[in-house]
Residue frames as qw, qx, qy, qz and C-alpha x, y, z in Angstrom:
[[0.683, -0.386, 0.580, 0.217, -59.80, 20.32, -34.28],
 [0.768, 0.396, 0.437, 0.248, -60.12, 19.59, -37.96],
 [0.325, 0.933, -0.050, 0.147, -58.97, 23.08, -39.01],
 [0.373, -0.782, 0.494, 0.065, -55.88, 22.69, -36.82],
 [0.756, -0.072, 0.615, 0.210, -55.09, 19.31, -38.34],
 [0.620, 0.706, 0.270, 0.209, -55.62, 20.68, -41.84],
 [0.037, 0.973, -0.225, 0.038, -53.26, 23.55, -41.01],
 [0.529, -0.602, 0.584, 0.124, -50.51, 21.23, -39.80],
 [0.851, 0.338, 0.375, 0.145, -50.67, 19.27, -43.07],
 [0.393, 0.902, -0.145, 0.106, -48.78, 22.19, -44.63],
 [0.297, -0.747, 0.594, -0.032, -45.79, 21.39, -42.36],
 [0.818, -0.035, 0.571, 0.062, -45.92, 17.78, -43.53],
 [0.702, 0.663, 0.179, 0.186, -45.58, 18.98, -47.13],
 [0.491, 0.545, -0.218, 0.643, -42.77, 21.45, -46.27],
 [0.589, -0.623, -0.389, 0.337, -41.71, 21.91, -42.64],
 [0.047, 0.964, -0.086, 0.249, -40.85, 25.54, -41.69],
 [0.783, -0.068, -0.245, 0.568, -37.15, 26.06, -40.71],
 [0.398, -0.685, -0.178, 0.584, -35.38, 28.70, -38.80],
 [0.188, -0.409, 0.266, 0.853, -35.04, 32.11, -40.49],
 [0.118, 0.355, 0.753, 0.542, -37.72, 31.39, -43.15],
 [0.229, 0.221, 0.181, -0.930, -40.33, 34.00, -43.81],
 [0.097, 0.367, 0.905, 0.191, -43.85, 32.58, -44.40],
 [0.302, 0.061, 0.008, -0.951, -46.99, 34.44, -45.50],
 [0.165, 0.373, 0.906, -0.110, -50.48, 33.15, -44.92],
 [0.168, -0.027, -0.288, -0.943, -52.89, 34.92, -47.43],
 [0.606, -0.315, -0.358, -0.637, -56.47, 35.13, -46.38],
 [0.200, 0.186, -0.856, 0.438, -55.71, 33.97, -42.91],
 [0.564, -0.486, -0.477, -0.467, -59.16, 34.51, -41.55],
 [0.734, -0.642, 0.005, -0.221, -59.17, 32.95, -38.09],
 [0.246, -0.764, 0.596, 0.007, -55.50, 32.05, -38.37],
 [0.811, -0.006, 0.580, 0.079, -55.52, 28.80, -40.32],
 [0.919, -0.145, -0.286, 0.231, -52.98, 27.71, -41.28],
 [0.329, 0.693, -0.284, 0.575, -50.59, 30.55, -40.36],
 [0.442, -0.669, 0.342, -0.491, -51.28, 30.87, -36.61],
 [0.971, -0.195, 0.120, -0.062, -51.09, 27.06, -36.04],
 [0.825, 0.365, -0.151, 0.404, -47.78, 26.86, -37.92],
 [0.090, 0.744, -0.301, 0.590, -46.39, 29.88, -36.03],
 [0.709, -0.558, 0.264, -0.342, -47.21, 28.22, -32.67],
 [0.983, -0.074, 0.149, 0.075, -45.55, 24.93, -33.69],
 [0.739, 0.304, 0.072, 0.597, -42.54, 26.54, -35.52],
 [0.250, -0.927, -0.131, 0.248, -41.34, 29.56, -33.51],
 [0.546, -0.370, 0.369, 0.655, -38.04, 29.66, -35.28],
 [0.291, 0.361, 0.585, 0.665, -39.71, 30.84, -38.51],
 [0.103, 0.276, 0.181, -0.938, -41.39, 34.16, -39.11],
 [0.158, 0.472, 0.840, 0.214, -45.07, 34.35, -40.19],
 [0.159, 0.113, -0.046, -0.980, -47.03, 37.14, -41.77],
 [0.186, 0.486, 0.846, -0.118, -50.84, 36.68, -41.51],
 [0.060, 0.094, -0.259, -0.960, -52.72, 38.68, -44.11],
 [0.124, 0.563, 0.817, 0.017, -56.43, 39.40, -44.31],
 [0.061, 0.348, 0.258, 0.899, -58.09, 42.32, -45.96],
 [0.489, -0.673, -0.443, -0.333, -61.03, 42.16, -43.51],
 [0.011, 0.612, -0.417, 0.672, -60.16, 44.46, -40.63],
 [0.770, -0.425, 0.159, -0.449, -62.29, 42.51, -38.13],
 [0.986, 0.024, -0.130, 0.104, -60.49, 39.29, -38.91],
 [0.535, 0.479, -0.355, 0.598, -57.08, 41.00, -38.77],
 [0.335, -0.618, 0.299, -0.645, -58.12, 42.52, -35.41],
 [0.931, -0.285, 0.042, -0.225, -58.94, 39.13, -34.07],
 [0.884, 0.224, -0.219, 0.348, -55.63, 37.80, -35.21],
 [0.180, 0.635, -0.358, 0.661, -53.82, 40.74, -33.55],
 [0.629, -0.543, 0.224, -0.509, -55.56, 39.89, -30.26],
 [0.997, -0.054, -0.046, -0.012, -54.59, 36.29, -30.59],
 [0.654, 0.484, -0.306, 0.494, -50.95, 37.13, -31.29],
 [0.132, -0.627, 0.371, -0.672, -50.84, 39.35, -28.18],
 [0.802, -0.409, 0.171, -0.401, -52.63, 36.88, -25.96],
 [0.990, 0.003, -0.028, 0.138, -50.36, 33.95, -27.00],
 [0.394, -0.792, 0.344, 0.314, -47.19, 36.08, -26.92],
 [0.836, 0.293, 0.344, 0.313, -46.15, 35.17, -30.40],
 [0.206, -0.750, 0.261, 0.571, -43.03, 37.16, -31.28],
 [0.328, -0.135, 0.748, 0.561, -42.74, 35.45, -34.70],
 [0.228, 0.608, 0.730, 0.215, -46.07, 36.70, -36.15],
 [0.030, 0.255, -0.027, -0.966, -47.06, 39.93, -37.85],
 [0.316, 0.599, 0.728, -0.109, -50.60, 40.70, -38.89],
 [0.048, -0.112, 0.351, 0.928, -51.53, 42.80, -41.94],
 [0.361, 0.599, 0.610, -0.373, -55.04, 44.20, -42.53],
 [0.290, 0.653, -0.297, -0.634, -54.69, 44.75, -46.22],
 [0.886, 0.425, -0.031, -0.184, -54.76, 43.08, -49.59],
 [0.855, -0.235, 0.305, 0.348, -51.91, 40.68, -50.20],
 [0.632, 0.605, 0.182, 0.448, -50.87, 42.52, -53.38],
 [0.022, -0.947, 0.110, -0.300, -49.67, 45.44, -51.31],
 [0.750, -0.591, 0.257, 0.150, -47.12, 43.43, -49.29],
 [0.087, -0.682, 0.671, 0.279, -43.48, 42.87, -49.99],
 [0.903, 0.304, -0.111, -0.281, -42.71, 40.03, -52.35],
 [0.390, 0.573, -0.705, 0.150, -39.71, 38.24, -51.06],
 [0.778, -0.357, 0.356, -0.374, -41.24, 35.53, -48.82],
 [0.095, -0.353, 0.925, 0.105, -39.68, 32.08, -48.61],
 [0.013, -0.280, -0.956, -0.093, -43.11, 30.38, -48.50],
 [0.395, -0.026, -0.005, -0.918, -46.63, 31.47, -49.27],
 [0.010, -0.217, -0.976, 0.035, -49.69, 29.46, -48.21],
 [0.469, -0.055, -0.011, -0.881, -53.44, 29.65, -48.56],
 [0.212, 0.052, 0.945, -0.242, -56.04, 27.27, -47.19],
 [0.382, 0.531, 0.683, -0.324, -59.58, 28.26, -48.00],
 [0.139, 0.410, -0.400, -0.808, -59.51, 29.09, -51.73],
 [0.752, 0.399, 0.351, -0.390, -62.10, 28.37, -54.36],
 [0.769, 0.627, -0.122, 0.021, -59.64, 28.20, -57.27],
 [0.743, -0.535, 0.238, 0.325, -56.28, 26.68, -56.24],
 [0.692, 0.328, 0.290, 0.574, -54.77, 27.27, -59.64],
 [0.107, 0.858, 0.095, 0.494, -55.49, 31.04, -59.50],
 [0.585, -0.806, 0.090, -0.016, -54.34, 31.15, -55.90],
 [0.830, -0.198, 0.254, 0.456, -51.09, 29.45, -56.79],
 [0.488, 0.597, 0.219, 0.598, -50.47, 31.86, -59.69],
 [0.143, -0.910, -0.019, -0.388, -51.03, 34.88, -57.44],
 [0.711, -0.680, 0.156, 0.088, -48.94, 33.54, -54.54],
 [0.834, 0.147, 0.145, 0.512, -46.00, 32.80, -56.83],
 [0.284, 0.759, 0.026, 0.585, -45.56, 36.52, -57.23],
 [0.465, -0.834, 0.082, -0.285, -45.08, 36.86, -53.50],
 [0.861, -0.393, 0.223, 0.232, -42.26, 34.45, -53.02],
 [0.039, -0.775, 0.516, 0.362, -38.60, 35.00, -53.98],
 [0.688, 0.438, -0.530, -0.230, -37.08, 32.91, -56.71],
 [0.383, 0.183, -0.873, 0.242, -36.71, 29.36, -55.33],
 [0.345, -0.104, 0.531, -0.767, -39.53, 30.03, -52.89],
 [0.041, -0.230, -0.970, -0.067, -42.49, 27.64, -52.32],
 [0.514, -0.119, -0.002, -0.850, -46.22, 28.10, -52.68],
 [0.086, -0.143, -0.982, 0.085, -48.58, 25.63, -50.99],
 [0.487, -0.065, -0.036, -0.870, -52.26, 25.88, -51.53],
 [0.286, 0.138, 0.915, -0.248, -54.90, 23.55, -50.10],
 [0.527, 0.331, -0.033, -0.782, -57.83, 22.68, -52.39],
 [0.729, 0.203, 0.653, -0.028, -59.47, 20.37, -54.84],
 [0.613, 0.773, 0.022, -0.160, -59.14, 19.99, -58.56],
 [0.845, 0.147, 0.123, 0.500, -55.85, 20.39, -60.41],
 [0.069, -0.934, 0.176, 0.303, -53.02, 22.85, -60.60],
 [0.848, 0.494, -0.058, 0.185, -50.93, 22.32, -63.72],
 [0.451, 0.628, -0.422, 0.473, -47.21, 21.97, -62.87],
 [0.387, -0.620, 0.459, -0.505, -47.71, 21.59, -59.12],
 [0.310, 0.119, -0.928, 0.168, -46.71, 18.71, -57.08],
 [0.668, -0.451, -0.255, -0.534, -49.74, 17.15, -55.32],
 [0.166, 0.211, -0.829, 0.491, -49.24, 16.27, -51.68],
 [0.694, -0.376, -0.217, -0.574, -52.03, 14.31, -49.99],
 [0.023, -0.362, 0.839, -0.405, -50.80, 13.03, -46.65],
 [0.723, -0.249, -0.567, -0.307, -52.50, 9.76, -45.69],
 [0.036, 0.223, -0.714, 0.663, -52.91, 9.99, -41.93],
 [0.356, -0.385, -0.828, -0.199, -55.69, 7.78, -40.67],
 [0.271, -0.491, -0.597, 0.573, -56.17, 9.78, -37.48],
 [0.030, 0.379, -0.021, -0.925, -56.77, 13.05, -39.40],
 [0.408, 0.591, 0.695, 0.027, -60.14, 13.31, -41.17],
 [0.034, 0.697, -0.160, -0.699, -59.09, 15.71, -43.89],
 [0.742, 0.523, 0.410, 0.091, -60.08, 15.61, -47.56],
 [0.040, 0.925, -0.207, -0.317, -57.40, 18.24, -48.31],
 [0.824, 0.276, 0.158, 0.468, -54.99, 18.00, -51.11],
 [0.237, -0.821, 0.122, 0.505, -52.04, 20.35, -51.13],
 [0.695, 0.654, 0.101, 0.280, -50.61, 21.78, -54.31],
 [0.472, -0.715, 0.205, 0.473, -46.94, 22.79, -53.91],
 [0.652, 0.667, 0.114, 0.342, -44.98, 24.72, -56.55],
 [0.565, -0.458, 0.057, 0.684, -41.53, 26.30, -56.52],
 [0.299, 0.923, 0.001, -0.244, -40.99, 29.68, -58.17],
 [0.842, 0.308, 0.080, 0.435, -38.47, 29.26, -60.90],
 [0.483, -0.534, 0.079, 0.690, -35.24, 31.14, -60.64],
 [0.424, 0.882, 0.201, -0.036, -35.28, 34.32, -62.81]]
């Protein structure tokens, strides 16, 4: 339950809207991308994990749930297209490094949202205070500057 609640915090920071293309890098078991895709079917979600077993699990879940708005990629994120509207990552050890890498994946004006601890210079810190959700997560949100 906690992972699901953590995943939905991303939508509190920046709710997905119709036609947007989101990418979840290092999706693992589908957090946050799968949860967001279920709740926001009007947006498109790419779930990326270089681990083929994890990507295979995600593929099975997408089929079982009938999610037409989700694509799964079993490869490194650097090999994907780079014009997403929003890029997210949840389980990262260094949110500053993750933010820097994800900024290359979004189009100018696109958003990057990374969960973690510490600081990310230049990022807006979003820490929703929801008493019912036991989450220590802080979200770092940054917009790619227009080039």
